[in-house]
C-alpha positions in Angstrom: -4.5 -24.7 0.1 -1.3 -22.8 0.9 -1.3 -20.5 3.9 -0.3 -16.9 3.3 0.3 -14.5 6.2 -0.4 -10.9 5.4 2.2 -8.9 7.4 -0.1 -6.1 8.4 -2.7 -5.0 10.9 -4.2 -2.4 8.6 -7.8 -3.6 8.0 -8.1 -1.5 4.9 -5.1 -3.1 3.2 -6.3 -6.6 4.3 -9.7 -6.1 2.7 -8.1 -4.7 -0.5 -5.6 -7.5 -0.8 -8.1 -10.2 0.1 -10.5 -9.0 -2.6 -7.9 -9.4 -5.3 -6.0 -12.5 -4.3 -6.2 -15.6 -6.5 -7.8 -18.9 -5.4 -5.8 -21.6 -3.7 -4.8 -19.4 -0.8 -5.8 -19.5 2.8 -5.3 -16.0 4.0 -4.1 -15.3 7.5 -3.2 -12.0 9.2 -1.1 -11.0 12.2 -4.3 -11.0 14.2 -4.4 -14.8 14.0 -1.2 -15.1 16.0 0.1 -14.0 19.4 1.2 -10.3 19.3 4.6 -9.7 17.7 7.0 -6.9 18.7 6.8 -3.9 16.5 8.8 -4.1 13.3 10.8 -1.0 12.7 10.5 0.2 9.1 13.9 1.7 8.6 14.1 1.4 4.8 14.7 4.3 2.6 12.3 2.9 -0.1 9.0 1.2 -0.2 10.7 -2.0 -1.4 13.1 -2.0 1.5 10.4 -1.6 4.1 8.2 -4.3 2.5 11.2 -6.7 2.6 12.0 -5.9 6.3 8.4 -6.8 7.3 8.1 -9.9 5.1 11.4 -11.4 6.3 10.6 -10.7 9.9 7.1 -12.1 9.9 8.0 -15.2 7.9 11.0 -15.9 10.1 9.0 -15.5 13.3 5.9 -17.3 12.3 7.2 -19.7 9.6 5.9 -20.3 6.1 4.9 -17.7 3.6 4.4 -14.0 4.4 3.4 -11.1 2.1 4.2 -7.6 3.2 3.5 -4.3 1.5 4.7 -0.8 1.8 3.0 1.9 0.0 2.5 5.6 -0.1 2.1 8.8 -2.0 4.9 10.7 -3.9 4.2 14.3 -4.8 6.3 15.9 -7.5 6.0 19.4 -6.1 7.3 18.2 -2.7 10.3 16.4 -4.1 8.6 12.9 -3.7 7.3 13.5 -0.2 5.6 12.2 1.8 7.0 9.0 0.3 7.9 6.3 2.9 6.6 8.7 5.6 3.1 8.7 4.1 1.3 6.9 7.0 2.9 9.2 9.6 3.4 12.4 7.6 1.7 14.6 10.3 3.5 12.8 13.1 1.1 10.1 14.2 1.0 6.8 12.4 -2.4 6.3 10.7 -3.7 9.8 11.2 -5.4 10.2 7.8 -7.1 13.5 8.7 -3.8 15.0 9.9 -1.9 13.7 7.0 -4.3 15.1 4.5 -4.5 18.4 6.3 -0.7 18.7 6.2 -0.5 17.8 2.5 -3.2 20.4 1.6 -1.4 23.1 3.6 2.0 22.4 2.1 0.7 22.3 -1.5 -1.6 25.3 -0.9 1.6 27.3 -0.3 2.9 26.4 -3.7 0.2 27.6 -6.1 2.7 28.1 -8.9 3.4 24.4 -9.0 -0.2 23.3 -9.6 -1.5 21.0 -11.0 0.2 18.8 -8.3 1.4 15.7 -10.1 1.6 12.7 -7.9 1.8 8.9 -7.9 0.8 6.2 -5.5 3.4 3.4 -5.2 2.9 0.0 -3.7 5.8 -2.5 -3.2 5.1 -6.1 -2.2 7.6 -8.6 -0.9 7.0 -12.3 -0.6 9.2 -14.2 1.9 9.4 -17.7 3.2 11.1 -18.6 6.5 12.9 -15.3 6.6 14.2 -15.3 3.0 12.9 -13.1 0.2 11.2 -15.1 -2.6 9.9 -12.3 -4.8 9.4 -8.5 -5.0 6.8 -6.6 -7.0 5.9 -3.0 -7.6 3.0 -1.1 -9.0 2.2 2.6 -9.5 -0.8 4.8 -10.2 -0.2 8.3 -11.6 -2.5 11.2 -11.0 -2.8 14.6 -9.3 -3.6 16.0 -5.9 -6.5 18.3 -5.3 -6.8 20.7 -2.3 -10.4 19.9 -1.4 -11.2 16.4 -0.2 -14.0 14.6 -2.1 -15.6 11.2 -1.5 -16.4 8.8 1.3 -14.8 5.6 0.2 -11.2 4.4 0.6 -8.7 5.6 3.1 -5.5 7.6 3.5 -5.0 10.1 0.7 -7.8 8.7 -1.5 -10.0 11.8 -1.0 -7.3 14.1 -2.5 -6.0 11.8 -5.3 -7.5 12.0 -8.8 -6.1 9.2 -11.0 -4.8 10.1 -14.5 -7.6 9.9 -17.1 -10.3 10.4 -14.4 -12.2 13.3 -12.9 -13.2 11.8 -9.6 -11.0 11.0 -6.6 -10.3 7.4 -5.5 -12.6 8.1 -2.5 -15.4 8.8 -4.9 -15.0 5.5 -6.6 -16.8 2.3 -5.4 -14.5 -0.3 -4.1 -14.7 -2.4 -7.3 -13.7 0.5 -9.5 -10.8 1.5 -7.3 -9.6 -2.1 -7.1 -9.6 -2.3 -10.9 -7.0 0.5 -11.3 -5.2 1.1 -8.0 -1.5 0.8 -7.5 -2.2 -2.1 -5.1 -4.3 -3.9 -7.7 -1.6 -3.5 -10.3 1.1 -5.0 -8.1 -1.2 -7.8 -6.9 -1.7 -8.9 -10.5 2.0 -9.5 -10.7 2.0 -11.3 -7.4 -1.0 -13.4 -8.3 0.8 -14.8 -11.3 3.8 -15.8 -9.2 1.6 -17.2 -6.4 -0.4 -19.4 -8.7 2.9 -21.0 -9.8 3.9 -21.5 -6.1 0.5 -23.1 -5.3 0.8 -25.5 -8.3 4.2 -26.6 -7.1 3.2 -26.9 -3.4 
């Protein structure tokens, strides 16, 4: 077994990642260690923020660390909320507030409907403070202005994936995990991680 530290405290992300990770991995999270000082995500892209977190955690705790940064990019809003997705309404992790703000802003732009959007997830794998690999996955779709569904988190109740009629929040976990942006990038990571584990 090779230890892998997930550089997040977001329980939703932990569960999604844990459900898709390949065998040969002993998963740990930041909750397994003494509290760390907050890592400032100052990057201008998802990839930059993922690298900042992965390098900081792996340098502080040693060994392998995997960090992600993900969010929603809406065409009608020139790519916003982008890297501000988790704190779009001003408070980090305020899903209700973030969704409300998104609906209000798009509702003021009826001529731009349907509101094309994509979820992006960037992963960075680091060891002892050095980047070992980066991965990125996307899921295209559209935003609706009436939330639907009780599953998922974040913007899931407003996002309808391309080729589907229901939102991510209306899909059972297994279905969402089979097509999500995080699932797609984890497939890339899983291939690289298996090679690492075989060589460990």
